[in-house]
N, C-alpha and C positions, 0 to 999 in steps of 0.2 A: 154365269159364264157368258161372255159375248162372242159373237161370231164375226170374223174378219174375212171378207172375200177380196182377193187380190187379183186383178186382171192383168195378166203379164207375168210370166214365170221366169223372167231374167233375174240378174243378180239383186237389183234393188227392189223389184217387185216382191221377191221372196224375203230378202234380208229384213224389210221393214216389218214383216209379220212376226219375226223371231222374238222381239221384246213383248209383244202382246201375248204370245204363247208362253213365254216365261212367267207372265202374270196370271196364267191360268185360263186364257182364252183359247178359242179354236180358230185355226186358219184353213181356208180353202184356196188353193192356188189355181188360177185359170190360164192355161197356156194358149198362146197364138199358134198359127200354122207353123211357125218357126221353132216351137218349143216342144215338139213331140218326144224328143230324146229326154228332155228334162222331166217331162210328166211321167214318162215311163219309168225313169230312175226313182222319182219320189214315190211312185205307187209300188214299185217292186222292192226298193231298198231303203226308202225314207231318207234318201241322200240327194241333195242338189249337186249335180256333177261339176258345175262351175265353182260354186262356193265350197264344195267338198266338206259340208257340215251335215250332221245328223239332225233331221227334222222330227219333232215330236208333236203330237196332237195336231197333224197337218194332213189334209187330203188334197188331191189334185185331179183335174180333168182338163180336156181340151175345150176350146171356146164353143165348138159346135155341140157340146154335151151340156152346156149350161142352160138352166131352165129358169123360169120365173120364180120357182120355189127357192132356188139358190139366192136370187135377189131379195125375195121377201124375208128369208131367214136372217140375212146379214144385218149387222148393227152398223157396220161401216164398209164402204167399198173403196178399195185402193185402186187408183189408176196407176199402174206400174209399167206401162209400155215405154218404149223410147220415143224421142220426139217424132221420128219419121212414121210412127204407127198412130199418131193422134187422130187422123181421119178414119182409119180402120176402127179405132175404139169408138168413135162417135157413131159410125154406121152400125156397129154391133149393139151398142147400148140402146140405140133408138127402138130396137125390136122389143124392149122390155118396158113395163111400167116401173119407173124409178121416182115417182113423185114423193117429195119429202125425205129421200134417202140422203144420208150423210156420206160425202165422198172425201177421200184423202188423196190429193194428187202429188206424186213425186216426179212426174214427167215435167221436164223443163223446156221451154221454148217460146218463141214469139211468132206472131203472124201479122199479115196485113188485113185489117178489118174492112168492112164495107165502105168506110170513109177514106180508104187508102192511107191509113195511119197505123203505126206500130201498135200492137196490142198483145195482151197476155193469154195463154191458153185457157185459163179458167173462163174468160169472157167468150172465147171461141166455142168451148164446150156448152156453156149455157145458152148462147145465141142459136146454136145449130140443133141442139137436142130439143129446146123449147119445152121443157118440163121443169117444174119447180123443184130444184135440188139445192143442196147446200155444200159448197166446196171449201175445204180447208187445204192450204198448201204446206207442203213440208219442204223447208229450205235450210241452208246452213251446211257446214263442212261434214260430209259423210262418205266415206268409202265403204261400199257395201260389204266387202270381205271382212272388214274390221267389225262392222256391226254384226255380222253374221257370227263371228267368233266371240261376241259379247264384250268386245273392248269398249271402254268408255267413249261415248259419242254424244256430243252436245249440239242440238239442232233447234229449229223453230217450227212450231205449228202456227200458221197465220190465217186469220179469218177476220173480216171486218166485224163479225159478231164475236167478241172475245169470249163470251160464255161457251159457245160452240167448240172453239179452239181448246178451251180448258177441259170440257167434257171428253173430247177425243184424246187429248193429251193424257188424261188420267187412265185411259185403257192401256196406253203404251209405255208410260214413263216408269222407270225403276232405277236401280243403282247404277247401271251401265248405260241406260238411254235417257239422258237428261234433257228435258224439253223446256224451252222458253216460248211463252205464248205471246203473240203480237197481232196488231190489227192492220198493219200497212200491207195489204195483200198486193196492191199494184207495185209498190217499191220492192218488195220481197221477191216477186216473180220477175221483174225486170232484172234484178240482181242475179237471180238464178240462171237466166239465160245469158246475160251479158258476161258473166264471169267465165263462161266457156270460151267466149270470143277473146277476151283479154288474157286468158291463161296461155293462149298461143304466143302472145308477145312475151310474156313472162318466161315461158319455157325457152324461147329463143335466147333470152339473155342469160339463161343458166349455162349454156354451152358455147355460145358465140365468143365469150371472153375467156373461155377455159384454156389455160396454158399448161404449165407444168404443175400448177396447183389450183384449187378451187378459188375463184374470185367472187366475192359476195357484193361489192359495192354497186356494180351496174344493175344486178338483179334487184337489189333493195330499192334503188332509185327508180327503176322502171315499174316495179310493183306500186310504188307510191303514185307515179304518174297515171297508171292504169286505174287505180282507185278514184283518182281525180276526175278522169273521163267518165267513169261509171257514175260518179256523183252528179256530174253535169247532165248526163242523159236521164238518170232517174228523175232528177228534179224537173227536167223538161217534160217528162211523161206523166208528171203528177204524183210521183212518189215522194217520200220523205228522205232527205239527204242523210239523216242519222241511220237509216236502214242500211245504207251502203257501208257504213263504218261499224256494222254489227256482224253477227254470225252469218247472216244472209248474204252479205256482200264481201267484206274484207276477209272474213273467216273462210268462206267457201272458195274464194279466188286462191287463197293460200294452199288449200288441200288440192285443188284442181290443177293448179300449175305445177305442183310438186309431183303428182302421179297422174296417170291416165293418159288418154289418147290426145287430148287437147294440148297438154304440155309436151307430150312426145312429138307431135307435129312441129311445135316450136323448136324443140331440140334439133330436129332433122333439118328444118329450114335454115338454121344457123350454120349449116355446112355449105352455105352458098348454093342451095338447091332450090328448085321450084316446087310449088304445091302439086302440079300435075305429075311430076316425076315421083314425088313421095307417095301420092294417093294411088298410083299404079303399081307400087313396089312394096315397101314396108307396111303401108296402111291400106293395102288393097282389100276391098270387101269389109272395111271397118267403118263404123259411123263415128265421124269426128264431129261432135255436136256444134262446137264453135264454128268450124268451117262451113257446116251445113246451114247454120243460121246466117252467115254472111252471104252465102250464095242465094239462099231463099229470099233474103231481104236487102240485097244489094242496092236496089233502086232507092229504097227508103234511106238506107245508110248514106248513100251518095248525096242525097238531099240534106241530110243532117250535117255532113261535113262541109258542105258549101255554106251553110248558114251559121255554123258554130265552130269553134276551135277544138278540133278533135283529130289531131295529127296522128295518133296511134291507130285509131280506127280507120282513118283514111288510107294508111299504109297497109293495114291488114286487108282492106277491101281490094286494093290494087294487087296484093299478093295472091289472094284466093280467086278472085274473079278475072283478073288480067294476066295471071300467071307471071307477075313480076317477082323478082327476088326480094324478100322482106328487108325493109330498111327501117331502122328506128331513128326519127329525126330529132336527135338530142337538142339541137339549138332551138327548134320550134317548141320543144317541151319546156324550156326555161326562159321564155319571153315574158 
């Protein structure tokens, strides 16, 4: 039996442990300061209150109760916090000896590195922790609630060392959690973050053209154009274009735009509203990962749209950062 330590008691940090537990392994969930209610529920009732599923062979505690022994006993450590908590995680894990530990990261996001360039979270973690660790990324289409209920989910474990990705995949894969192993970590992680950005645009097209009946043509076309822009960006950053057309890119964009907060933001923007209006009302106190990525990296995105043909990204940046109403430049997309 292997031991899975998941830092972050949210829906994804918890859901990813369920297939491993189904395979006979043990999970320990570590809650942040925002997770006290969840940790109490797991300890008292073995139920995650947001997923509403019964957890077996799973224990939990808060981050300030975690010890070096918890780290040492773990066979894999899951980074399961949301993107806004990445600095918190780094500051926490620095307090422990994690040399040669295997990490599985489900947190998606980009940051500006010391060279003032776009970079992926695995590089941020390695650079700031400065301990020799091994990071495998989990990418691809996955709604946490569906995984938690053991519905078929097909995702990717990505590591430049394929053998490590395969070893970790073998702990988690089963009949309902189907895992493809890949080596394009850079491309997969860029896809994982960019799909949140472009899901806003696809979500917009789902309702902007809605009349008396559901209209599919505009959404399908815009989805294709979004994938093309993602491909250009991933290629520029050194990733493989084929990764964009795999589970990590196209597949994840599909599920993210169809459900979740990024797509919902797009749905609401389609009603001729501004981002600031929506984020202070329907989406107040919610983390919309795509919008947060745009706000955090607006300077770098603006530089990219000046140098390359990225009309969808350009309009998304204007919408989120300048509070302009979202516009889809159809003519520019078809030049």
